[in-house]
Structures are given as structure tokens and as C-alpha cells.
N, C-alpha and C positions, 0 to 999 in steps of 0.2 A: 965499339958502338954502344951508345948509352942505352941501358935497359930501362924500359917503361916500369913504372910502379905498378905492382899487382893491385894496390888498394885504389888505383885510378881506374883500372880497367873493371875490376870487381868491387863495387861498393861494399863497405861492411854490412854484415848481416843484419844488424839492427836497423840500420838506415833503410835497407831495402824493404824491410817489413812495415816500416812507417809509411813509406810512399804507397805501399800496396793498400794498405788500410785507407789511406787517404783516397785513392782511386776508387776503391770499393765504396766508400761512403758517398762520394760525389755521384757515382754511378746509382747508388741506392736512392739518393734524393731525386736524381733525374728521372729514374724509373717511377719513384712515387708520384713526382710531378706529372709524369707522362700519364700514369695510371689515374691520377686525380683530375687531369684535364680531360682524359677520355671519358671518365665517369660524368663530369660536368657537361662536357659537350653532348654525350649521349642523353643526359637528362634533359639538356636543352632541346635537342631535336625531339625527344618523346613529347615533351611539353608543348613544343610548337605543333606537333602532329594533333594532340589533344585539342589545342586551341583552334586549330583550322576546322576540325570536325565539329567542334562545338560552335563556331562561327557559321559553319554551313548550316547546322541545325537551326541555329538562332535566326538566320536570315529567312529561312522557310517558314519558320513559326511567325516571325513578324510580317512576312508577306500574307500568311493566311489571315492575320487579324487586319492588315491593311485592305485585303480583298473584301472583308466583311464590313468595312467602315469602323473598325473598333481601334481608332488611332491611339487612344489612351492606353490601351492594354498592349501595345505592340512591345514595349520594353519588358514588361513582366513576362510575356509569352517568350520572348527571346531568351531571357535570363533562366527560365524554367527549362527550355530546350537545352541551353548550354550546360546546366546542372546534370540533366540527364545523360549528357555525353561526357561527363567527367570533369568538368571545369566548375569550380565553385564560383557562383556569381559575386561573392564578397571579395574574390581574390583578383578580379580583373575589371577592367573599364570597358564600357560598351557604348558605341555611338550609333544610332540609327537615322539614316538619312534617305529621304524619299523625294520624288519629283515635286512635291508640293512645297519643298524648301527652296526658295528662290536663289539662296547661296550656292546650290549644287545642280539647280535645274538645267544648266548649260553644260555640265560635266559630261564629257563624251564617254567616260566609262559608264555612267549611268543610262545614257542614251534614252532620254526621256521623250524623244519624238518631237514633233512640232505641232502647230495649230491643226493641222489636218489629220494627224495620227497621234494621239497622246498615248503614253504607255504608263503602266503601274509598276515602276521599278523601285526597289528597295536595296539599300546597301547597308551593311553592318560592318563597322570597324571596330576592332577589339585590341586591347593590349593587355599583357600579363608579365609580371615580374617573376621570372624563374630564379629561385634561390640557388647559389652556387655553394660547392663544398670546398673544394680546393682553392678555388680563386677567392673565396672569402678570406683565406689566410693572407692574401696579398692585396687586400683592400677592395675586392670586387665581391660585395655581398650578394648581388643578384644582377641579372641581365633582362632587359626589357625585350620582349618578342611581341610582334604584332601580326594581325591577320585581318583579312577583309573578304567578303563574299557579296555578290550581287545576284538578286532573285527578281522574277517578274510575276506579280500577282496578275493572273490572266484577265484581261478586260472581257467583256461580255457582250455579245450582240443578241438581243432577245426580241423575237417576234410574239406578240400578244394576239392570239386569234380568238375573237369573241363572237358567239352566236347572238344575233340581233333578230331571230326568227319571231313571229307573232305569238308563239307559245309562251314568250318571256313575260307574260302578264299573269300567269296562273296563280300567283299568290296574292292577287288583287283583294282589296278589302271589301269590295262590292262588285257586282256583275257589270255595271257601267265602266269600271276601271279596268276591266279585262280588254275593252276596245282600245288598241293602240293610239287611234286618233283622238282618244280622250285623255288617256293618262300621260302620253308624251307631251300633251300641251298644257298640263296643269303646272303651276308654278314655274313658267317658262325661263325665268331669269335666275332660278335657284335661290330664292330669297330666303325660303325656309331652312335649307340645309346645305346650299352650295351646289346642289345637283338638280338641274332642271328635270321635270317630269316626276311622275308619281307611279311609274309602271314597276309592279313587284312580281318576280323578285329581280328584275333588271336593275333597279336602283341599288340593291345590295351588291349585284354584280360590279356595277361601276365604283362603288365605294371600295371594295375589296381590291379591284384592279387598280385603283388609284393609290392605295397604300403600297401595292407592289411596285408600281412605277416609281414612287418616291423612294423606295428602298434601293432600286437599280441605280437610279439617277439621283444620287445623294450629294452632289457637289453643284457649284455653280457652271454653268454651260461651258465657260472658257476653261474650266478645270477638269471637266467630266471625261473620263476614259470610256465609259460604257455608252452603249447606245440602245435605243428602243425603236421598234416599228410596231404599228398596230394595223391588223386586218380584221374587218368585220364581214360576216357572211349571213345571208338570208337566201334568197332565190339566186339563180345563176345567170339571170338575163338582164335585170333592171339596171339602168345606168344611173339611177339615183343611189348616191352612196349609203343612204339610209334604208335602201330596199335590196339591193343586190350584194354581190361579193366584191369588196374593193379595199385598196391600200387606203389609210386614213391619215398617215403622219406626213402627207405632202407628196407632190410630184414634181420632179426636176425637168420642166418642158425642154430645156436646152439639151439635156442628156437623153430625154425621153425614158426616164426611170424613176421608180418610187424612191423615196428618201427615208434615211434613218435620221433619228434626232437624239441629241444629247441634252436638249432643253427640257428640264423637268416641268417648268411652267407650261410650255407648249404641249407636251404630252399629257399632262394632267388636264388641260383644257379639252383636248380631244376626247379624253375618256369621260370627262363630266358631261359633255354635250352629245354623247351617243344617243340614239333613239331606237326604239323597237320599229321594225318595219311597218310602214303604212302604205300598203299597195295602192297603186293608181286605180283608174277607172278599168272596168272590164269591157270586153268588146262583143259586138253582136253584128248581124247584118240586117239591113232593110229588106223591104219586099222586092227591091231590084237587085239584091245581092251585094250591095256596097257595105263595106266595113264602117260600123259607127259605134261611138261609145254608147253604153247602156246607161244614159244619164238618168233615167227614172230611179235607179237603185244607187247611184254614185259610186264611190270607190268599192272595191271588192270586199265588202262586209256583209254579214248576214245576221239579221235580227228576227225573233219570232214575232208572233202577233202581240205579245206582252212586252214588246221592246226589250226582251233579253238578248244580250249579244251572244251569238253563237259561234262565231269565228269567221274565217275567210270562206267565201263561197261564190264564185263567179257564176256558178250554175243558175243562181236565182236571177242573174242579170239576163240570162238567156230565155227564161221561161215566158211564154206568151209572145215571143217575137215570131216573125215569119221563118227564121232560120231553125231548122228542127235537127236535133242531134239523135242519132240512134243510140249512141254510147256517150255516157258522161264521162269525159276525160279530165280528172281532177289534177293531172301532173303540173299545170301551171300555178296551182295553189301551193305546192310544196315550197317550204322556206328554210331547209336545213341543209345547205350545201357544204357540208363538212369537207368534202373533198376539194372543192374549189378554194376554200379558205386555206388549206394545207398547201396547195400548189402555189398560191400567192405568198405564203410564208416561206416556202423552199425558194422561190425566185428571189427573195429578198437577199439571200446569201450570194447570189450572182452579181448583185449590185454594190459597187464600192466595197467589195469583199475584204475582210481582214483575216488572213489565214492563221494568224497567231492568237486570235481570240476565240473564246468559247461560244459555239453557235447553240442557242436554245429557242426551242418553240414551246409555248404554253397554249394549249387549246382548251376552251370551255364551251360546253354545249348542254342543252337541257333536253335533248332528244335523240332520235336516230336519224341517220342520213337518209334523206327522201328527196334530195334534188341534187343536180349537178350543173356544171357549165353547159351551155348550148352546145349541140352538135352543129356541124355545118349546114345541115339541111333545115334547121329549126327556124321558125318565124313565129314569134310569140303573138303576132297580130292575125296570123293565119291558122285557124284551128285545124286545117287540113293537113299541117305539118306536125300535129300532135301524135304521140306524147312528146313532151319537152325533155331534152337532156337524155341521159342514160336511164331510160325507164322501160323496162320490158312491157310489151303489148299487153300482157295478161294482168298487169299490176297498176293499171292507170285509174281504176274506179274502186279500189277496194283498200282496206287498211292491211298493213301499211303501204303507202304510196312508194312506188318504185322500188319494192324490195321483193325478192323472190322468195321470202319467208324461210330461208335457210342460211344461217349466218356462218356456217362452216364452210360452204362452198365459196371459192374465189375463181370467177370467170374472167377470161381475157377480153379486151375490146374486140367487138365483132360477134361475140357469142349472143345468141338470143336472149339469155338471161343475164347479160351484163347489167348490173343494177347500180344504184346509188351507194350501196354498201362496198361492192367491188371498186367503184370509182374512187371512194375514200381510202381503201387500203392500198390501192395502186399509189395514190398521193402520199400516203404515209411512207411507202418504200422510197419515193422520190426524195423525201426530206431526210429520212433516217438511214438509209443504207450507206455504208462507208465507201468513200470515193478511192479511186485509185488502187483498188485491190485486184490483183490477177483473178480471171474469171474461175479459176479452180480453188481459189481461196474464199470466194464469196458464198454466203448461205444461199440455199436453193432459192428462196423468195427474191433475192437481190441478184440473181443471174440476169444478164442483159440490162441492168439498171445502174446508171451512174448517179447514185444519191448524193447528198449533200453532207452526210455524217453529222447531222445535227442531234442534239439531245431533245427529246420530245417528252413533255408532261401532259397528261390529259386529265380534266376535271369533269365528271359528270354531276349534273344538278337536277335534283328533283325525280319524282316517281316515273316520269315518262321514260327516263333513261333505262329503268328496269323492266319496261313494258315487253311481254314476250307473246302477246296475243297472236296465235296462228303459226308461230315459229315451229318447225317440224321436230325440234328437240327440247322445246320449252325454255330456250336460251333468250335472254334479254337482247333486243337488237341493239340499242344504244350502248349498253355497257360492254357488250361483246366486242363491238367496234372499237371502243375507247381503250379497252385492254389490249387489243391487237396493235393500235397505234402507239401505245405506251411501251409495248415490248419492242417494236422496231426501234422506238427512240431511246430504249434503255442501253443496248449495244449493238443496234444495227442488225439484229437478227430476231425475227418474230418467233422462231421456234424456241429460243431459250427465254421463255416467258416466266419472269419471277412471280407472276400471279397464277401459275399453272396449278399450284397445289392448294389455292384458295377458292373454294366452292361458292362463297358468299360475295355477290357482285356489289354489295354495299359496303364492303370492307376495302380500305386502302391497301395497295400492294405494288411494289415496283414503282413505277412512275404514273401509276393510275390512282386517282383520288375520287371519292364519291361523297357528295353531301345532299342531304334531303331538302335543306332550306337555305335561302339565300344568306341569311345573317350568319351561317357557319363557314362562309367562304374565306373570310380573313385569315383564318389560322391555316388554311391549306396554302394560300398565296405566301403567307410568311415562311412556311416550311419549305416551299419550292425555292424561294429566294436564298434561304440559308443553304439548300443543297447545291444551288447554282454557284455560290460563293466559295464553297469548300471544294469544288472541282477544278483541278488545276489545268488540265488540257482537254481538247476536244478531239 
């Protein structure tokens, strides 16, 4: 039998060592390649994470600028946000796209909406070259990674609630101009300054409100995502829009509901042409008990013997007539129906509602609540049904009208002291309490109240807001109410009042503002607009 060569079975010792070294070298190279690839891949994923976080921050920053209409600043804000999140703006490319860009307006990822529901969508796309360590040795110096993020700048639905009561003429240059029937009809076509009428401070109110409207509706109507509605309030019973409490931006007669508008020109036209209330004729009875207009005195205005305007006073119409009043009931003269204005504002969010928009109410008044909507038994033409509205029996002929002279008490409907202030506070809860909360999570004031969850800002104008005459604790009627409404509208809970530690009612706090004169209002509206735009959710 032929013997096998031992050298064939067992290679020579030197040859064996050479092969082992080769295997070790190859394994070492493979290991280095694996480690290098692992490092490169790990570095790649880390940088991808940084880029995604930076992109997310960038899109939020861009959306914030988009929401405020600062389109030219979107890129700078996005890059600054990216830098704060660990990505150098000089190292990556960034593209910002919005629904205003026709090239992407139909992109389903952006979801810009349609003609009936426009949305403020922003998309940021970014790319970053990530340098490679190991792969650069084999001709791959870097790898491009990309990221994108989409955000929505919340659209806003704003109801502007404006007081048109007869006291809105107290800044008049002369006594004659305090009569609304005079100052409303001066410069009727706005030839002097574009605003018909010369009632002060009401003209300054209109100018400031117009600037606010222009800030909210800052695009062409077909491109505008935001909406405005305007409500005015005076008394609670007059069908004349310039006298009662009414929606002013249109009525859809087919649907039977008030209308929002995104048309800046139309909304501005509504604001410019607002008027201070001019009451119609007052009524009396003839010798036979028939109701007649008190024509000798004309509309419900009162002048003294020197022809100085004294204000509204239907009692003068009744003097010297066969109809005798044992008590002078002044409740039909009250023209500050704050509660009625708020109720109409809250109802706006029930019509053509947009759940994903920010709901806002801005209320401006120059006085205290002294009127409400009519109660079912009221008939303005029948004095036997007076007092009008929620007006306690003992407060119909004294200052202040329809107030129980205690702003800390809140009575429910049916209580004999349920007054105009209580009515306005209940209306504030209807507007500002958060909806859909379980009863055990609701603030005490919001129990059994399904609110709208709207943000509310209040503006008090003039010294009458600070009037505290006769109030049991010396607190101002108007300012106390406005602070309460603003507290409800701050977070849905009047007990968590940001103004609680501020004893001076002429100081701004929370969502409450006070200004003594009409020309100071523009800054207030500008501040409110800025705060609206920087709020993301409602």
C-alpha cells in the first residue's frame, strides 16, 4: 500500500504561518471595514435625527411667521430654529412651501383645502450632506439625507363686538356733537377722513377696529383663510341694526343664519359705516288710552331750555300727557346690552363652524351693562310690561339702571335681583367655557354650561367704565364685569383670573385692556392681533 506523503497532509510550518497571517490580515481589514461602516452608518442616523428635529422646529417657526403675515421672515426664522436644534444653517439646504404657492397648492400632502375651507399649511423640505469617514476611503465622501415636515398655522375666526350706545359721543368737541342724531350725520360720505360721522370717541373706535380687521384679513378674499364677524349692541329690543343688538356682516336667508366674511373690503365698509344709536320716537297714550307717538318731542332725546343736549329721556315725552306714571321707569333708555352682544358672538361659532380654527371674541364698551335682550313678557310699546329685560324692579329709576349695585353677586335667572350684569356674566360663560369636558372636570362656574371655548379679549374705554357710584364695595361696575369676562375667556375659568393681583382697574392684565381716550385704541387692537396670531390652538 502506497504511503501518503506527510508533507501533503501537514503543510510545512512556514507555509502554515503565512496563510494564518493572511487570514488575520483579511479579518482585520473586514473588521475595520465593519467598524468604519458602523461608525458611518451611526453617524448618518444621528445626523438624520438632528435634521428631522431641526426641520420640525423650522416648520413651526415658519408657520408662526406665516400666521402673522411675515412672509419675508419665514426662511430666516426657520434657519434660526434649525440652528438652535443643532444644525448649522450654512450646512444644509431648506425649501419652504405654502398653500400660496400655486405649484404645490394641489399637493395632497399639504392638504390646502378648497374654496370653502382654506388652510394655512406650511411644508419645509431640507437636505444635508453627511460626511463619511470610512466610505470616503472608497470614493464616497458624503451621503445626502433629506427630511420634511408639515405644520398648520391655525386659521382664526374672530367676532368683533362693538358698543354703539348713545354714550359713545362723550368726547365730542361741542355739546351739539353729543347728540348722535347730529354727529352721525356730519360728513355722511366720509369725505374728510373716510369715516362717515363725527361722533367721538366712536370715530376713533371705528378707525382702530378697521386697522384690526385689516390685520386679520390681510389677503385677497379668494386667498384669505381667516374670517371676521361683527356684532354691535345698544338696547336689546330695537329691530334697527343701528339701534339694537345685531349681526352686521350679513345674513344668509337661505340657511337662516348670520354670515362670516373673509372679504377685507366688505368688513372694512361695515366698520366705517357704523353709527351710534339714534333711538326712534317714544310713546305715550292719548285721552282715550290709545298708544301714540309723542310727536311734539320727536325722537327720544332731551334738551334743556338753553338747547343743551342732555341725553336720552323718554320721560320728557310723557310729561303733560293724559297718561300719568306713578313711577318713572327708565329701563327702555338703557343702551349697553353687553350680554346680548356676547350671546350673538357665541352663536357665531355654531354657524359654519370650523373646529380646527382659533375662536376669538373681542368686546369693546365704554360703560357698564344696563340692558339685556327682551324677556318673553316684554312689549316695548306697552309701559305696563316694564321694566324691560333683566331689570330688577327696584333698579328701574335710579343709577345705575338695571344693576343691583353689587358686582360680586351672581344671580341665576328667576332670582328677583337677576340684573344686566348677571346676564352678561352668564353670556360670558356661554362664550368662554370649554366644551366637551366631563362635569367633574369643569370649573364651578361652568357646571351645566356647554360653552364654545372661545378666547375673549375685553376693552374698556373711558371714565364711565370705572364708575363705582353706589356700589357696595366701591368697585367699578364696567371694569369689574370686563375683567370677569376676560378671565372666562383666558382659560375658560373665571376663578383663575390673571387680574386678581392687580387692584388698579385702569391697568391692563390678562385679556383685559383699559384706555381712557379713543385715540389710544389702535395700540390695543394691534396687541390683541399679535396675541391671536401667536396662539396655535383653541
